[in-house]
C-alpha positions as CSV (number, residue, x, y, z in Angstrom):
1,X,0.0,0.0,0.0
2,X,1.5,3.3,-1.0
3,X,2.1,5.7,1.8
4,X,0.0,8.9,1.5
5,X,1.8,10.8,4.2
6,X,-0.2,13.8,5.2
7,X,-2.1,14.4,2.0
8,X,-5.5,12.9,2.9
9,X,-8.0,13.4,5.7
10,X,-7.5,9.7,6.6
11,X,-4.1,8.1,7.0
12,X,-5.1,4.8,5.4
13,X,-1.8,3.0,6.3
14,X,-2.3,3.9,9.9
15,X,-6.0,2.7,9.7
16,X,-4.8,-0.7,8.5
17,X,-2.1,-1.1,11.1
18,X,-4.4,0.1,13.9
19,X,-7.2,-2.2,12.9
20,X,-4.9,-5.2,12.4
21,X,-3.3,-4.6,15.8
22,X,-6.6,-4.4,17.7
23,X,-8.6,-7.0,15.8
24,X,-9.6,-9.9,18.0
25,X,-8.0,-13.2,17.5
26,X,-10.1,-15.8,15.7
27,X,-11.4,-19.1,17.2
28,X,-8.8,-21.8,17.9
29,X,-8.5,-24.3,15.1
30,X,-5.7,-26.6,14.0
31,X,-3.9,-26.1,10.8
32,X,-5.7,-29.1,9.2
33,X,-9.0,-27.7,10.4
34,X,-8.3,-24.3,8.9
35,X,-7.4,-25.8,5.5
36,X,-10.6,-27.9,5.6
37,X,-12.7,-24.8,6.3
38,X,-11.1,-22.8,3.5
39,X,-11.6,-25.7,1.0
40,X,-15.2,-26.2,2.0
41,X,-16.0,-22.5,1.7
42,X,-14.5,-22.4,-1.8
43,X,-16.5,-25.5,-2.8
44,X,-19.7,-24.0,-1.3
45,X,-19.2,-20.7,-3.2
46,X,-19.0,-22.6,-6.4
47,X,-22.1,-24.7,-5.6
48,X,-24.0,-21.6,-4.5
49,X,-23.5,-20.0,-7.9
50,X,-25.7,-22.6,-9.6
51,X,-28.4,-22.6,-6.9
52,X,-28.7,-18.8,-6.9
53,X,-28.9,-18.6,-10.7
54,X,-31.6,-21.3,-10.9
55,X,-33.8,-19.7,-8.3
56,X,-33.3,-16.0,-9.2
57,X,-33.5,-16.6,-13.0
58,X,-30.6,-14.1,-13.3
59,X,-27.8,-14.9,-15.8
60,X,-24.5,-13.4,-14.8
61,X,-22.6,-15.0,-17.6
62,X,-19.1,-16.4,-17.1
63,X,-17.8,-15.1,-13.8
64,X,-14.3,-13.9,-13.4
65,X,-14.8,-12.2,-10.0
66,X,-12.6,-14.1,-7.5
67,X,-13.8,-15.7,-4.3
68,X,-11.3,-15.0,-1.6
69,X,-11.4,-16.8,1.8
70,X,-9.7,-14.3,4.1
71,X,-8.9,-13.8,7.8
72,X,-9.7,-10.7,9.7
73,X,-6.6,-8.7,8.7
74,X,-7.3,-9.7,5.1
75,X,-10.8,-8.3,5.4
76,X,-9.4,-5.1,6.9
77,X,-7.0,-4.6,4.0
78,X,-9.6,-5.2,1.4
79,X,-12.1,-2.8,2.9
80,X,-9.5,0.0,3.3
81,X,-8.6,-0.4,-0.4
82,X,-12.3,-0.1,-1.3
83,X,-12.8,3.0,0.9
84,X,-9.8,4.7,-0.7
85,X,-11.2,4.0,-4.1
86,X,-14.7,5.3,-3.4
87,X,-13.5,8.4,-1.5
88,X,-10.9,9.5,-4.0
89,X,-13.0,12.4,-5.4
90,X,-13.8,13.7,-2.0
91,X,-10.2,13.5,-0.9
92,X,-9.1,15.4,-4.0
93,X,-11.6,18.2,-3.1
94,X,-10.2,18.3,0.4
95,X,-6.6,18.6,-0.9
96,X,-7.6,21.6,-3.0
97,X,-9.2,23.2,0.0
98,X,-6.2,22.5,2.1
99,X,-3.8,24.0,-0.5
100,X,-5.6,27.3,-0.2
101,X,-5.0,27.5,3.5
102,X,-1.6,28.4,5.0
103,X,-2.2,25.9,7.9
104,X,-4.0,23.4,5.7
105,X,-1.1,21.0,5.4
106,X,-0.5,20.8,9.1
107,X,-4.2,20.4,9.8
108,X,-4.7,17.6,7.3
109,X,-1.5,15.8,8.5
110,X,-2.5,15.8,12.1
111,X,-6.2,15.2,11.3
112,X,-5.2,12.3,9.0
113,X,-3.4,10.5,11.8
114,X,-6.3,11.0,14.3
115,X,-8.9,9.9,11.8
116,X,-6.7,7.0,10.7
117,X,-6.7,5.7,14.3
118,X,-10.4,6.2,14.6
119,X,-11.2,4.4,11.3
120,X,-8.8,1.6,12.3
121,X,-10.6,1.1,15.7
122,X,-14.0,0.9,14.0
123,X,-12.6,-1.6,11.4
124,X,-11.1,-3.7,14.2
125,X,-14.6,-3.9,15.7
126,X,-16.3,-4.8,12.5
127,X,-13.6,-7.3,11.4
128,X,-14.9,-9.9,13.9
129,X,-18.5,-9.5,12.9
130,X,-18.7,-9.7,9.1
131,X,-19.2,-13.2,7.7
132,X,-18.7,-12.2,4.1
133,X,-19.3,-9.5,1.5
134,X,-19.3,-8.8,-2.2
135,X,-17.0,-5.8,-2.8
136,X,-18.5,-3.8,-5.5
137,X,-15.7,-1.2,-5.7
138,X,-12.6,-3.3,-5.2
139,X,-9.3,-2.4,-6.8
140,X,-6.8,-5.2,-7.1
141,X,-4.1,-4.9,-4.3
142,X,-1.2,-7.1,-3.2
143,X,-2.6,-10.5,-2.2
144,X,-6.1,-9.4,-3.0
145,X,-7.0,-9.8,-6.7
146,X,-10.2,-8.3,-8.1
147,X,-12.2,-9.2,-11.2
148,X,-11.4,-8.2,-14.7
149,X,-13.0,-5.3,-16.7
150,X,-16.1,-7.3,-17.4
151,X,-16.8,-7.8,-13.7
152,X,-16.0,-4.2,-13.0
153,X,-13.3,-5.1,-10.4
154,X,-15.6,-6.9,-7.9
155,X,-14.6,-9.7,-5.6
156,X,-16.4,-11.9,-3.1
157,X,-14.9,-12.2,0.4
158,X,-15.7,-15.0,2.9
159,X,-14.2,-14.3,6.4
160,X,-13.4,-17.8,7.6
161,X,-12.7,-17.2,11.3
162,X,-15.9,-15.3,11.8
163,X,-18.0,-18.0,10.0
164,X,-16.4,-20.7,12.3
165,X,-17.0,-18.6,15.4
166,X,-20.6,-17.9,14.7
167,X,-21.4,-21.5,13.7
168,X,-19.9,-22.6,17.1
169,X,-21.9,-20.0,19.0
170,X,-25.1,-21.0,17.4
171,X,-24.4,-24.7,17.7
172,X,-25.5,-25.4,14.2
173,X,-24.2,-27.9,11.5
174,X,-21.0,-26.3,10.1
175,X,-21.6,-27.8,6.6
176,X,-25.1,-26.3,6.4
177,X,-24.2,-22.9,7.9
178,X,-21.2,-22.4,5.6
179,X,-23.3,-23.1,2.5
180,X,-26.1,-20.8,3.8
181,X,-23.7,-17.9,4.2
182,X,-22.3,-18.6,0.7
183,X,-25.8,-18.4,-0.8
184,X,-26.3,-14.9,0.6
185,X,-23.0,-13.6,-0.6
186,X,-23.3,-15.3,-4.0
187,X,-26.7,-13.6,-4.4
188,X,-24.9,-10.2,-4.1
189,X,-22.3,-11.2,-6.7
190,X,-25.1,-12.3,-9.0
191,X,-26.9,-9.0,-8.5
192,X,-24.0,-6.9,-9.7
193,X,-22.7,-9.2,-12.5
194,X,-26.2,-9.9,-14.0
195,X,-27.4,-6.3,-13.9
196,X,-24.8,-4.3,-15.8
197,X,-26.0,-0.8,-14.9
198,X,-26.3,-1.5,-11.1
199,X,-22.7,-0.8,-10.1
200,X,-22.5,2.5,-12.1
201,X,-25.9,3.6,-10.6
202,X,-24.8,2.9,-7.1
203,X,-21.4,4.6,-7.6
204,X,-23.2,7.6,-9.1
205,X,-25.4,7.9,-6.0
206,X,-22.5,7.5,-3.6
207,X,-20.5,10.2,-5.5
208,X,-23.5,12.5,-5.5
209,X,-23.7,12.0,-1.7
210,X,-20.0,12.8,-1.2
211,X,-20.2,15.8,-3.6
212,X,-22.6,17.4,-1.1
213,X,-20.2,16.9,1.8
214,X,-18.7,20.0,3.4
215,X,-15.0,19.7,2.5
216,X,-13.8,22.0,5.3
217,X,-11.8,19.7,7.6
218,X,-12.5,21.7,10.7
219,X,-16.3,21.7,10.1
220,X,-16.2,17.9,9.4
221,X,-14.3,17.2,12.6
222,X,-16.7,19.3,14.6
223,X,-19.7,17.5,13.1
224,X,-18.2,14.2,14.0
225,X,-17.5,15.5,17.4
226,X,-21.1,16.5,17.8
227,X,-22.2,13.1,16.6
228,X,-20.0,11.3,19.1
229,X,-21.1,13.6,21.9
230,X,-24.8,13.0,21.1
231,X,-24.4,9.3,20.9
232,X,-22.4,9.1,24.1
233,X,-24.2,11.8,26.0
234,X,-21.0,13.5,27.0
235,X,-21.8,17.2,26.9
236,X,-22.2,17.1,23.1
237,X,-24.7,19.9,23.0
238,X,-22.7,22.3,25.1
239,X,-19.6,21.6,23.1
240,X,-21.4,22.1,19.9
241,X,-22.9,25.5,21.0
242,X,-19.5,26.8,22.0
243,X,-17.7,25.7,18.9
244,X,-20.3,26.2,16.1
245,X,-23.1,28.5,17.4
246,X,-24.9,28.7,14.1
247,X,-25.0,24.9,13.5
248,X,-28.1,22.9,14.5
249,X,-27.4,20.8,17.6
250,X,-28.1,17.1,17.5
251,X,-30.1,15.4,20.2
252,X,-28.9,12.4,22.2
253,X,-29.3,9.1,20.4
254,X,-32.4,8.2,22.5
255,X,-34.1,11.4,21.2
256,X,-33.2,11.1,17.6
257,X,-34.3,7.5,17.2
258,X,-30.9,5.9,17.5
259,X,-29.4,7.6,14.4
260,X,-25.9,6.6,13.4
261,X,-22.9,8.8,12.8
262,X,-23.7,9.1,9.1
263,X,-27.2,10.4,9.8
264,X,-25.9,13.0,12.2
265,X,-23.3,14.6,9.9
266,X,-25.2,14.8,6.7
267,X,-26.8,17.8,4.9
268,X,-30.4,18.0,3.8
269,X,-29.5,17.3,0.2
270,X,-27.5,14.3,1.4
271,X,-30.6,13.0,3.3
272,X,-32.5,12.9,0.0
273,X,-29.7,10.9,-1.7
274,X,-29.4,8.7,1.3
275,X,-33.1,7.8,1.1
276,X,-32.6,6.5,-2.4
277,X,-29.4,4.6,-1.3
278,X,-31.3,3.1,1.6
279,X,-34.0,1.8,-0.7
280,X,-31.4,0.2,-3.0
281,X,-29.5,-1.3,-0.1
282,X,-32.7,-2.6,1.4
283,X,-33.6,-4.2,-1.9
284,X,-30.2,-5.9,-2.3
285,X,-29.9,-7.1,1.3
286,X,-33.6,-8.3,1.4
287,X,-33.1,-10.1,-2.0
288,X,-30.1,-11.9,-0.6
289,X,-31.9,-12.8,2.6
290,X,-34.9,-14.1,0.7
291,X,-32.8,-16.2,-1.7
292,X,-30.7,-17.8,0.9
293,X,-33.8,-19.0,2.8
294,X,-35.8,-19.9,-0.4
295,X,-33.0,-22.0,-1.8
296,X,-32.2,-23.3,1.7
297,X,-34.7,-26.2,2.2
298,X,-33.5,-28.0,-0.9
299,X,-29.8,-27.8,-0.2
300,X,-29.5,-26.8,3.5
301,X,-31.6,-29.3,5.5
302,X,-31.3,-27.3,8.8
303,X,-32.1,-23.9,7.3
304,X,-35.0,-23.3,9.6
305,X,-32.9,-23.8,12.8
306,X,-30.1,-21.7,11.4
307,X,-32.4,-18.8,10.5
308,X,-34.1,-18.8,13.9
309,X,-30.9,-18.8,15.8
310,X,-29.1,-16.4,13.5
311,X,-31.9,-13.9,13.6
312,X,-32.1,-14.0,17.4
313,X,-28.3,-13.4,17.5
314,X,-28.4,-10.6,14.9
315,X,-31.1,-8.7,16.8
316,X,-29.4,-8.8,20.2
317,X,-26.0,-7.4,20.8
318,X,-23.4,-9.1,22.9
319,X,-23.6,-6.4,25.5
320,X,-24.0,-2.7,26.2
321,X,-20.8,-1.7,24.3
322,X,-21.7,-3.8,21.4
323,X,-25.2,-2.2,21.2
324,X,-23.7,1.3,21.4
325,X,-21.2,0.6,18.6
326,X,-23.9,-0.9,16.4
327,X,-26.0,2.2,16.9
328,X,-23.0,4.5,16.2
329,X,-22.1,2.7,13.0
330,X,-25.7,2.5,11.8
331,X,-25.8,-1.3,12.0
332,X,-29.2,-1.3,13.6
333,X,-30.5,0.5,10.5
334,X,-28.9,-2.2,8.4
335,X,-30.9,-4.8,10.3
336,X,-34.0,-3.0,9.4
337,X,-32.9,-3.0,5.8
338,X,-32.7,-6.8,5.9
339,X,-36.2,-7.1,7.4
340,X,-37.9,-4.4,5.2
341,X,-36.2,-5.5,2.0
342,X,-36.9,-9.2,2.6
343,X,-40.6,-8.5,3.1
344,X,-40.7,-6.4,-0.1
345,X,-39.1,-9.2,-2.1
346,X,-41.2,-11.9,-0.6
347,X,-44.4,-9.9,-1.2
348,X,-43.6,-9.1,-4.9
349,X,-42.5,-12.7,-5.6
350,X,-45.7,-14.0,-4.1
351,X,-47.8,-11.6,-6.2
352,X,-45.9,-11.5,-9.5
353,X,-43.6,-14.5,-9.5
354,X,-39.8,-14.3,-9.8
355,X,-40.0,-13.1,-13.4
356,X,-42.3,-10.3,-12.3
357,X,-40.0,-9.4,-9.5
358,X,-37.0,-9.3,-11.8
359,X,-38.6,-6.2,-13.5
360,X,-36.9,-4.4,-10.6
361,X,-33.6,-4.8,-12.4
362,X,-34.8,-3.2,-15.7
363,X,-33.4,0.3,-15.0
364,X,-32.9,2.7,-12.2
365,X,-36.5,3.9,-12.8
366,X,-37.9,0.5,-11.8
367,X,-36.0,0.4,-8.5
368,X,-38.3,0.7,-5.5
369,X,-38.4,3.9,-3.5
370,X,-38.0,3.9,0.2
371,X,-41.8,4.3,0.6
372,X,-42.3,1.4,-1.9
373,X,-40.0,-0.8,0.1
374,X,-42.3,-0.3,3.1
375,X,-45.4,-0.7,0.9
376,X,-44.7,-3.2,-1.9
377,X,-48.2,-2.7,-3.3
378,X,-47.2,0.8,-4.4
379,X,-44.3,-0.6,-6.4
380,X,-46.6,-3.2,-8.0
381,X,-49.1,-0.5,-8.9
382,X,-46.4,1.7,-10.5
383,X,-44.4,-0.9,-12.4
384,X,-47.2,-3.5,-12.9
385,X,-44.9,-6.4,-13.8
386,X,-46.2,-9.1,-16.1
387,X,-47.8,-11.8,-14.0
388,X,-48.9,-9.3,-11.3
389,X,-52.1,-10.5,-9.6
390,X,-54.3,-7.6,-8.3
391,X,-55.9,-8.1,-4.9
392,X,-59.7,-8.1,-4.8
393,X,-61.0,-4.6,-4.5
394,X,-57.7,-2.8,-5.3
395,X,-59.2,-0.8,-8.1
396,X,-58.1,-3.1,-11.0
397,X,-60.2,-2.7,-14.1
């Protein structure tokens, strides 16, 4: 990884080293057990591809996106590389702003170190919780290959120590649980490889969100400070009034509905964009959750037990600190995305069949809005996919 010195708001090298240093050790396994886990996950990823294609009726064509079975430090390095890729335009704007200020270089250098440590600490927390992910914006890095041009540089990550840890905690069949996880992640890979415009659309929305960000480092730091103060209840309002008297003061987390840090630092325009992003992410996560359970009974005999135990674990944090960090990072909102999105997908599939549901992938215009995710009937009424069955009395001609 190339050193960026003091040129960015985040010292990414320091973020990686901090996260790696503080990441929890994985579960104890012998060398032979570790090799067996890696081999089985790779085999399941290959098998999941066929299961997902058959159920979703989505053809992703020949796949050249790699499947990487990684440990926690590997997950950290991959995600930092992805963050750097996505945030490049924002960082460029900040460098321009910094160059216009006599003290800008020193502010960015110091701020980059501080932010690098903070990002590293958050990544160390997440590195023990993520089971897998499809990296949409993944540049190839040393030891972490990405897909070719046709796949738009994606890659699928499976975090072996976390999968083993969770299957042990849940006391479920390892073979079934590993395939179940692969079904979810393979669904995400299929979404982005079978729908050619999806990646560009998502990137466009993210860049529009970042374009609205205030690029003044001092203002950004103060907003983050307000957010942390609000979430922790440590004199956040008093500090905010003293430092930025004209800025709105955020309420404690209990009063703002448990908003995460992203919610608390955004502008009104960003909230509009975030609503669209939330709808898309709810669709993608809900679709993956629906597919993994729908395919499950045929290939994962214990899917019912796994889902029940996994949902119970996902909805309850390990402790007070875990719950606070989940709220801070917006992970509770992500859980709602799974629930709302899965209900949307299940309802549309029941009413219009899988081919009718797949109209959602026609273009950005057929993606559901946030309101339509909550009320699938509104999407059905707007798009009216072939095979859609009107409910009695819903005004159909």
